[in-house]
C-alpha positions in Angstrom: -133.6 73.4 8.2 -137.2 74.6 7.5 -137.3 78.3 6.5 -139.1 80.7 8.8 -142.4 82.0 7.4 -143.0 85.1 9.5 -141.4 88.5 9.5 -140.2 88.0 13.1 -138.9 84.5 12.3 -136.9 85.7 9.4 -135.4 88.7 11.2 -134.5 86.4 14.2 -132.8 84.0 11.7 -130.7 86.9 10.3 -129.8 88.1 13.8 -128.7 84.7 15.1 -126.5 84.1 12.0 -124.9 87.5 12.3 -123.9 86.7 15.8 -121.4 84.4 14.3 -120.3 86.0 11.1 -117.8 84.9 8.4 -115.5 87.2 6.3 -116.0 86.4 2.6 -114.6 88.6 -0.2 -116.7 91.5 -1.5 -117.7 89.6 -4.6 -119.7 87.2 -2.3 -121.5 90.2 -0.7 -122.3 91.5 -4.2 -123.7 88.2 -5.4 -125.8 87.8 -2.3 -127.1 91.4 -2.5 -127.9 91.0 -6.2 -130.0 87.9 -5.6 -131.9 89.5 -2.7 -132.3 92.9 -4.5 -133.7 91.3 -7.6 -136.2 89.3 -5.6 -137.3 92.4 -3.7 -137.7 94.5 -6.9 -139.8 91.8 -8.6 -142.1 91.5 -5.6 -142.6 95.2 -5.2 -143.4 96.0 -8.8 -145.5 92.9 -9.6 -149.2 92.9 -8.8 -152.3 90.8 -9.2 -155.4 91.2 -11.3 -157.2 92.8 -8.4 -154.7 95.7 -8.5 -155.3 96.2 -12.2 -159.1 96.2 -11.8 -158.9 98.6 -8.8 -156.8 101.0 -10.8 -159.1 100.8 -13.8 -162.3 101.3 -11.7 -160.8 104.2 -9.7 -162.6 107.4 -10.8 -159.4 109.5 -10.4 -159.1 113.1 -9.4 -160.7 112.6 -6.0 -160.7 115.6 -3.9 -159.4 115.2 -0.3 -161.8 115.6 2.6 -162.3 119.3 3.4 -161.2 120.3 -0.1 -164.3 122.4 -0.8 -163.4 125.3 1.3 -163.8 129.0 0.4 -160.1 129.4 0.0 -159.8 126.5 -2.5 -162.9 127.6 -4.4 -161.5 131.1 -4.7 -158.6 129.6 -6.6 -160.8 128.0 -9.1 -161.3 124.3 -9.8 -158.9 122.3 -7.6 -156.6 119.8 -9.2 -157.5 117.1 -6.6 -155.6 114.0 -5.8 -155.6 110.7 -7.6 -155.5 107.6 -5.4 -153.0 104.8 -5.8 -150.1 103.1 -4.2 -147.6 104.5 -6.7 -148.2 108.0 -5.4 -147.4 106.8 -1.9 -143.9 106.0 -3.0 -142.7 109.1 -4.7 -145.4 109.8 -7.3 -144.5 106.9 -9.5 -147.0 104.5 -11.1 -146.6 100.8 -10.4 -147.0 98.6 -13.5 -150.3 97.3 -12.4 -151.6 100.8 -11.8 -150.3 102.0 -15.2 -152.1 99.1 -16.9 -155.3 99.8 -15.0 -155.2 103.5 -15.8 -154.8 102.7 -19.5 -157.7 100.3 -19.4 -159.9 102.7 -17.5 -159.2 105.5 -19.8 -159.8 103.3 -22.9 -163.2 102.2 -21.6 -164.1 105.8 -20.8 -164.7 105.2 -17.1 -162.0 107.5 -15.8 -161.7 110.2 -14.9 -165.3 110.5 -13.9 -167.5 112.3 -11.4 -168.9 110.2 -8.5 -171.2 110.9 -5.6 -169.7 112.0 -2.3 -170.5 108.6 -0.8 -168.7 106.7 -3.5 -165.7 109.1 -3.3 -165.5 108.5 0.5 -165.4 104.7 -0.1 -162.6 105.1 -2.6 -160.7 107.2 0.0 -161.2 104.5 2.6 -160.0 101.9 0.1 -156.9 104.1 -0.5 -156.1 104.2 3.2 -156.5 100.4 3.5 -154.3 99.9 0.4 -151.6 102.1 1.8 -151.6 100.1 5.0 -151.3 96.9 3.0 -148.5 98.4 1.0 -146.4 99.2 4.0 -147.1 95.8 5.5 -145.9 94.3 2.2 -142.8 96.6 2.3 -141.9 95.3 5.8 -142.3 91.7 4.6 -140.2 92.3 1.5 -137.4 93.9 3.6 -137.4 90.9 6.0 -137.5 88.5 3.1 -134.6 90.3 1.4 -132.5 90.3 4.5 -133.2 86.6 5.0 -132.3 85.9 1.3 -129.1 87.9 1.5 -128.0 86.2 4.7 -128.9 82.7 3.4 -126.9 83.3 0.2 -124.0 84.7 2.1 -123.7 81.8 4.5 -124.2 79.2 1.7 -121.2 80.5 -0.1 -118.0 78.5 -0.2 -116.0 81.2 1.6 -118.4 81.0 4.6 -119.3 77.3 4.4 -115.7 76.1 4.9 -114.0 79.0 6.6 -116.5 80.1 9.3 -117.5 78.5 12.6 -120.3 76.0 12.7 -123.3 76.7 14.7 -126.6 75.1 15.7 -129.6 75.9 17.9 -132.8 74.1 18.8 -135.8 74.5 21.1 -138.8 72.5 22.1 -140.7 70.9 24.9 -141.7 67.5 26.2 -142.5 65.3 29.2 -140.4 62.9 31.3 -141.5 60.2 33.8 -139.5 58.7 36.6 -140.2 55.0 35.6 -138.3 55.4 32.3 -134.9 56.2 33.8 -132.6 58.4 31.7 -134.6 59.8 28.8 -133.6 61.7 25.7 -134.1 65.5 26.3 -135.6 65.9 22.8 -136.1 69.4 21.3 -138.3 69.3 18.2 -137.7 72.7 16.6 -134.3 73.4 14.9 -133.7 77.2 14.8 -130.6 77.0 12.6 -127.9 74.6 11.5 -124.8 75.9 9.8 -121.5 74.7 8.4 -122.0 71.0 9.3 -123.4 71.5 12.8 -126.6 69.6 13.4 -129.3 68.7 16.0 -131.0 65.3 15.9 -133.7 64.9 18.6 -131.4 65.3 21.6 -127.9 64.9 20.0 -125.8 68.0 19.1 -122.9 67.7 16.6 -120.5 70.5 15.6 -119.5 69.0 12.2 -116.5 67.1 10.9 -113.1 68.2 12.2 -114.6 70.9 14.5 -114.2 71.4 18.2 -116.3 73.7 20.5 -118.9 73.7 23.1 -122.4 72.3 23.5 -124.9 73.9 25.9 -128.4 72.9 27.0 -130.9 74.6 29.3 -134.2 73.1 30.5 -137.0 74.6 32.6 -139.1 71.9 34.2 -142.5 71.9 35.9 -143.5 69.1 38.4 -146.8 67.7 37.1 -146.9 64.9 39.8 -148.3 64.7 43.3 -144.9 64.5 45.2 -141.6 66.2 45.4 -139.3 65.4 42.5 -135.7 66.0 41.4 -134.2 66.2 37.9 -130.7 65.5 36.7 -129.2 66.4 33.3 -126.2 64.8 31.5 -124.5 64.7 28.2 -122.9 61.6 26.8 -121.4 60.3 23.6 -122.0 56.5 23.5 -120.6 55.2 26.8 -118.6 58.3 27.6 -120.2 60.7 30.0 -119.2 64.2 29.0 -120.8 66.0 32.0 -123.7 66.0 34.5 -125.6 68.6 36.5 -128.9 69.1 38.3 -130.3 67.6 41.5 -132.5 70.4 42.5 -136.0 69.6 43.8 -139.6 71.0 43.2 -142.9 70.2 44.8 -146.2 69.6 42.9 -146.7 72.5 40.5 -143.3 73.9 41.2 -140.5 74.6 38.7 -136.8 74.1 38.5 -134.1 74.6 36.0 -131.1 72.5 34.9 -128.3 73.5 32.5 -125.1 72.0 31.3 -122.2 73.1 29.0 -119.6 70.6 27.8 -116.5 70.8 25.6 -116.6 68.7 22.4 -113.4 67.7 20.7 -113.4 66.8 17.0 -115.4 63.6 16.3 -117.5 63.9 19.4 -121.2 64.7 19.8 -123.3 65.4 22.9 -126.5 63.5 23.6 -128.5 65.4 26.3 -130.6 63.2 28.7 -132.8 64.0 31.6 -133.4 61.8 34.7 -136.5 62.6 36.8 -136.7 61.2 40.4 -139.9 61.1 42.4 -142.3 62.8 40.0 -143.0 63.4 36.3 -142.1 66.7 34.8 -143.0 68.8 31.7 -140.1 70.7 30.2 -139.2 73.5 27.9 -135.6 73.6 26.6 -133.0 75.3 24.5 -129.7 74.0 23.2 -127.0 75.5 21.1 -123.4 74.9 20.0 -120.6 76.5 18.2 -117.5 74.9 16.7 -114.3 75.9 14.8 -112.0 73.9 12.6 -109.4 72.1 14.6 -106.0 73.6 14.1 
């Protein structure tokens, strides 16, 4: 299964897996949390050369906007604020900031006085960097949750003791001259504990029984009224059939089917259009447990 590469995709992956949890011992949770936590820590404290150079070039001791008021002047020279992401998270210096500070001090470029215009640019840069920091934090949290969940469900306790699950989604086109056609879905959302999806065939894994469900929304792209049927079969055995609703040109209809799968069986979903070609969008999912 390809790993999701967006924050929403990773959180969706975590949510869908948690809908069907397993119950491993606490040591498995600890190992999974350790792997995820270490990865999150390394990502947060590591930085690139640009972070070091920015910290080195930062003039330091920048006064905030509106700092030069009568009240502040009456108290003497203000201490000011020093920019940096580390101050955003509790006043601590990140490693890249610490290195940059040391380099800037050694070169004699900080702290230094700058014009109001340059100071304003550094303040704007600080706002941008804080925004990027919080975006990074959100991504790291999502990645950590994804890593934790992946490690948890790859463990032996979950792999062999928990239910299997699979889900797929996708779209396609069917034409009436081709008869029964594979209702293919090209995107696998998840496969777990032996369950799998192959084009239009759903399997729950060796020795598992459960249910297989498919749902398709179809749009008539022809010039006449058309109907669509949906069936699931395993070789020559028809497991179930539904559909028969009609739609005119540009109209839509839906077909769905849920079938029981005993151990050793799989469900190949097929669509049969009658009278017109159709575009479709579909979803399929299944869940199985070890046969007692």
